[in-house]
N, C-alpha and C positions, 0 to 999 in steps of 0.2 A: 814283091808280096813284099814287103817288110818299109817299105820305101811308105808303099802308100797306107795301111796300115800308121801309121806316124800322120800321114798327111791328115787323113781320116782322124783322129783323137785333134788334133790342133783343132781342124777346121771344127769339131765338135766346142772345144775348147771355147772359142772366138766364139763361136753361136750361140755358148749360153752368158758367155762373159756380157756384148752384146744388150743379148735382151734382159740382162742385169740392167745396164748402164739403161735401158732405155726405161726400164719397167721405173728407174729414180725419177726418171727425171719428168716425166710424164705430167707432173706438173706443172714444172716451166716452158716446157711443151704445149699442152693446153693452154697455158696464159699465150700463149704466140702469136696458136690462129684466132685468139678471139682477138687480139689486135687487128693479127691480116684482116678480118672478118673486120673490125668496126670501121679501116682502113675502107676497103670496098664500098662498101654500103653508106656510104658516108658520099660517096662520090655523087 
């Protein structure tokens, strides 16, 4: 049971870190999406 608790805590910390990384890079992700949209629509 202790192992399950430790794994759950590690998973929650990892999820928070991933959300923080995505939030920090939203402007970069937006630029990439706009670039791909322009590439697709220009054809």
